[in-house]
N, C-alpha and C positions, 0 to 999 in steps of 0.2 A: 504493500500500500504506500510505501514511502516514495514511490516513483511519481505519485500524483503531484501536479504543479504546486498546489497550495502547501504541500508538505514542506517545501523549501523555507516557509516562514516559521517553522517550528524550532525556533532558537531565540536567544536574546531574553528579553524581559516578558514574563507572563505575570499579569496582574489578576489576582483572584478578587473579583468584586463581590464582597460578602455582605449579606443582609443582616448581619448581627446587629442588634440594637446597641451594642457596646461601642460601635463606631459612630463618629460624628457625621461622617459623609455617607450618603445613600449609595447603593450600588451603581446607580446611574452617574452620580457625581464622581465616584471612584473611577468608573470606566472613562468618563470624559477626561479626567485628570491623567489617567494612564495613557490615553491616546495623545493628549497634548504633550506628554513627556516622552513619547516615542516608543511605547510598549509594542511588542510584536503581536501579543495575544492578550485578549481579555477573556477571562472565564467567569461566568455568573454562577455563584454558589448561593443558592436560595434555600436555606434550611428552615426559615421561619415563615415565608410567604406561601399563600395558597397558589394553586396553579394559575388562576386568572391574574393575580398580581404579578406572578413570575413572568408570565407572557407579556404583560404590559411593560415591565422593566426590560425584558428581552428586546421588545420592539424598539425602545429608545436606544439601547446599547447597540443593536444591530445597525441602526442609522449612524451612530457615532463611529463605529468601527469601519463601516463602509467608507465614510468620509475620510478617515485617516489612513486606510489601507491595512489596518490591523485585522487579524483573524479573531473570530468570536466563537467561543465554546460555551456550552451549558454543561454543568456538572450533573452526573447521575442519570439524567432522563433523556433518552434518545427521541422520545415522542415530542417532548417540548422543544428539543433542538430542531427537529424537522419543522414543527409549526412556526418556530421563530425564524426560520431560514438561516440558522446558524451554520458556521463552517464545520463544526465538529461537536463531539460529545466526549466528556471526560468521565471514565468509569472507575469507581473504586473497587476494592476487593469484594465488597458485599453487594455490588451492583450486578446487573445482568452481564454475563461473560461476553466479551467482544465477539466470539464466534457464534453467539446466540442472537445477535442483532439480525433483524430481517434483511434480506439481500438488498432491498431498495434503500434501506437506511445506510448500509455499508457502502453502497455506491455513491450516496450523496454526502456522507459525513466523514471527516477525519476522526480518528479515534485515539484518545489518550488513555493510559492505564496507570493507576496508582500502584506502587509496589513499596514494600517496607523491609524486605529481606532478599537475600540473594536467591533463595528458592523461588520466591514470587517473581523476581526479575528474570530468572531463567525461564520460568513458565510463560511470562509475558513475551519473551523473544519469539516464542513459537505461535503466539496469537496474532490475529489479523489487526494489528495496531500500527499507528504511525509514529508514536513516541511513547516513552515510558517515564513517568515521574517517580523519583526515589526519595524517600525521607521517612521521618523527619531527620534532616542532617544535623540540625542543632536543636536545642531545647526551644519549644514554642508554646505560647499560651493562646495563639489565635484559634486553634481547634484542638479538640480532645484527641489523644492518640494513645493506644495501649502499648505503643512501642517506645523504648528509650531512644535517645538521640543516636543516629547511626554513625555519625562522624565522617570525616573526609576520606579516610582510608577505605571505608566500606563503600562510599560513593564512587571512588575510583574503580573499585572492583565491579560495582554495578555497571559502570560505563563499559567496561570490557565485556561483561556478561551479556549485555543486550545488543552490542554492536551487530549490525550497522544502524539500529534504531537510535535516534538521539535520546539522551537522558536529560530530564529537567529536574534540577535539584529543588527540594522544597523543605520547609521547616526551619524557622528561626533565622532565615536569611535576611540580612539588612545590608546597608551600604558598606559596613566594615567587613562583612563576610562574603559578599558577592564574588569578589575576585578569587577568593580561595576555592569556591565551588567551581569557577571556571577553570582554574589551574588543575583541579581534580579531574577535568575532562567533561564536565557538564556542558551541554549545548546551550543551556539557558538556566534561568532560575525563576521560580514562582514565588511570589510574595503576597501576603495579605496585609498584615498590620504595618509593614514598612511603607505602604502607600495609604491604606485606609486609616491608619492611626496618625498620619503626619499632619502637621499644622498646614503645610502647603503640599498637598498630594501630587500636584503636577511637577513641582520642583523635585520632590522625592523620587518620582518616576524618572525624571530627566537625569538626575544624578546616578541612579542605578544603571540606566542605559549607557551613560558615559563610561562607567566602570567596566561594563560588559563588552563594550566596543573597543576599549583601550587595548593596545598590544601587551603581551606578557612582558614583565620586567625581569 
């Protein structure tokens, strides 16, 4: 699936627009800031909103990402991703398996897969996915996880395990840690609070993009 043209955009900064009431900015505001800052991908993570509200947010985010050229994913729900005309769906370990997606959905949507162990990463490599997320790399409070921080060494192993699929590092990544994830081989990083919790989310996204685009030192 990685040969599809849109898959080339699966790198750089992934901003997860989260509907948690803990954040000052709404998912649409987070998405707008992410795109202003140059994010490659915006993922809508709606754990609190009903389907109708999720689709309303998705419609706004779809418009924003089209204008900026960013890809748009919806977490967990391929049906909502199709209705929202998203570019892809991101599936967790407890979601529908990528191979179980209807053929029509697999033709239309890029597919991301969350992994937390090398066993899961190895399994994901054999699945019909376009990229693999791995984490939490560092300790995070943005989302509950039964997994301890994986660390950079395990991230580097995951990168080797799932090649040629790109790996997106997630979990506790901020401006100070983004470069280390890139050096470990990650094609990109996914963030939640680093943008959603920022005083100026567009500036926060822009700074992360600059770090990820800078050459290795």
